[in-house]
N, C-alpha and C positions, 0 to 999 in steps of 0.2 A: 699506842701503849706497847711496852716491851715485856715479854714473858721470859723469865730466867731460864726456863727449861728448853725453850725453842730458839732463843737468840736471834729473833727477827721481829720487826714491828708488825703489829696487826691490829685491826679494829673490827668491831661488830657493827653491821648495818642492818637495822630492823627492817624486815620485808614481810608484813603480815599476809600478803597474797601468796607467798610461797608455801609449799607443803613439805619441803625438806630443806636441808641446809647446804649451801654452796660455798666453796672457797675459790676466790679468784686471786691470781698473782699477776701483777702488771709492773712494767718497768718504771722505776722512780716513784712508785706509790706503795703505801702500806698494803700488806695482805688484807683481804676483806673476807669476813665470814658473814654470809647473808642468810636470813631466814626469820621465822617468827621469834618473838621476844623469848629470850632464854637466860636463866641466871648465869652470872659471870663464871662460876665454877664449871658449869656445863659447857660454856663456850670454850674454856681452856682445855677441857677434856677432848673436844673435837679437834682443836688446833694441835694438841700434843699427839693425838692419834695419827694425824696426817702430816706430822713434822717432816718425815723423810720425803714424802711426795712434794711438800712445799719447797724444801731445799733443792730438789731436782728441778722444779719449775723455775725457781729463782735463777738457777744456772742457765736454763734454756732462754729465759727472758733476756739475760745479759748478752746473748748472742743475736738478738733480733736485728742488730744493725749490720749483720753480714748478709750477703746477697742470697744465700741458699739456706738461711736459718729455717728451722721448723716453725710451723704456725703455733704460737702460744698467745696467751693473753698479753696484749700490748703490741702485737704484730699489727702491721697495716695492710689492708686489702684495698686494691684499687677497683673502683666501680664507676663507670661513666666518667672516667677521667679524674676522679677525686679519690683521695686516700681516706679510709675510715679505720678507726681502731677496732681491734678484735677482742672479744671476751670468750674464753673457752670455759664451758660449763660441763662438768661430769654429771650425766643422768643415767644411772644404771638400768633403768627400765625400758630403754630403747635399744634397737638393734643396729640402726644405721645413723650416721651423723645427720643432724638436722640444722638448717641454716635459717636464722631469723635476721632480717635487715630492718632496723628501727628507723632509718632515715638519717641517723648520725652515728650508727655503730653496727657492727656485725656481731651477732651472738651465735656461737657455734656450740651445739650440744652433741656430746659424744658419750657412748656407753661406758667407756673406761679407758685405761692407759694402753692396753694391748692393741697394737696396730692403729694407734690413734691418728698418726699423721696420714696414713693411707685413707682412713675413714673420713678425715677432714677434707682431704683433696677431692675424694669422690662426692662428698656432700656439696662442696662448693661448685663442682662441675654440674651437678644436678640443678643447683640454684641458677647458675648462669644459663643453662638450657631453658629453664622456665622463663627467665627474663628475656631471652631471645624472641619469644612469641610476642612480647609487649614492646620491645625496643628495636629489635633487628628487622624482623620480617615486615613490619609496616613501612620501614625506611626503604627496604628493597622494592616493595610494591610502588612506593612513591617515585623512586628513581627509574624504575622500569618504565613508568608512564611518561616521565619527564624526558628520558632519552629515546623512547620509542623502541626499546629492545626488551624482550621478555624471555627469561630463562625457562626452559622446559621443566626443570626441577630445581627447587631451592631447598637445601637441607643443611643439617649440622653434622660436623665430623671433627673429632678431636685430633687434628694434625699434630705431628711432632715438630714440624719446622715451618708451618705456614699459618697465616691468619685466615686465608681463604684460597679457593682454587676454582677455576672454570675449565671444564673438559670440552672436548670436541663435540660431544653429544648435547651441549648446552645445559649441562648439569652444574650448577653453582653451589659450592659447599662453603660453609663458614665455620670457623672454630667457635664453640660456645663462649670462649673467653673474649670474643670481640666486644661484648657488652661492657668489658672493663675499660674500653677506650672512651675518650671524650667524644661527644656527638659529632664534632667536625671530622675527627679521624675515622670514626665509624663510617661516615658518609664517603670518605676517600676510599676506604677498603671496598665498599659496595660499588662505587663508580668504577674503580679499577677492574673489578671482576666483570661488571656488566659491559665494560668496553671490550673485554676479551670475547664477547659474543659477536663482535664485529671483526676484531683482529686478534686471532689466537696466538699472539706473539708480543714482543716488546719492540716493535718496529717504530720508525718515525711516525707512521700513520697512526699507530696505537696511541703514542704519547700526544700526538696532535689532537686526537679525539678527547683524551682525558683533559688536555689544556682547554679545549673549547667548553667543556662542562665546568671544570674547576681551574680557573686561571692561576690560582695560588697552589697548585698541586705539589710543586717542588718543596714548598715550605712544609706542607702536611706530610710529605714523604719523609722528610728529615725528622719531623716530630715523631713519626711512627717508628723510626729506627731507634729513637731514644726510649720509646715504650717497649720495644723489643728487649732492651736490656733490663728494664724495670720489671716488666710483667713476665717476660720469659718467652715471648713469641718470636717469630722470624718472618721476614717478608720474602716473597718469591722474586 
């Protein structure tokens, strides 16, 4: 439907389970007002009240195809090698951004527009940290046993230019965003770092060890470079 006073298409989606009304703006889709059943006139009041905010979000969504675009409804977030659509929901009664993954969509709740992007990024990083306990650490333990090399410490660290790092004191650190990688690429990152427990360099012996464990490591290495561009990580 089109409202003359707002000049954009929108529709009402009845959601009886909600306790308040939410507006979502996504690329190539009508604006949606979600909430308990409400008379048409009341729906229009909410839309008109938020018209300026909606226009701003429409402009942001139009930029989602650029590499460094802000996170908005309709953006895509990669998780375990797959892209999922994002829905941003304003929820004023919270202080920090909250992330909900439904299995086919990311729902990101933020308290408001002020510092929204920073809050969203922080919320996503917390989400990825939690996922590391379920997805990353068990794979590290698996490959430690398989290779016969055990790190003294395994932890998470938000590197600026690395997926992971192994230090001389056998401390292996992984970026929380590693869980965004497909499982086969995550395994490659883990094996790469565990191989550094034997060879703390990139010598022929190091790559030979990696090849013994993963004969197709070169293909995975190249795939990881492509993920560097898409996700924003770098390889050592």
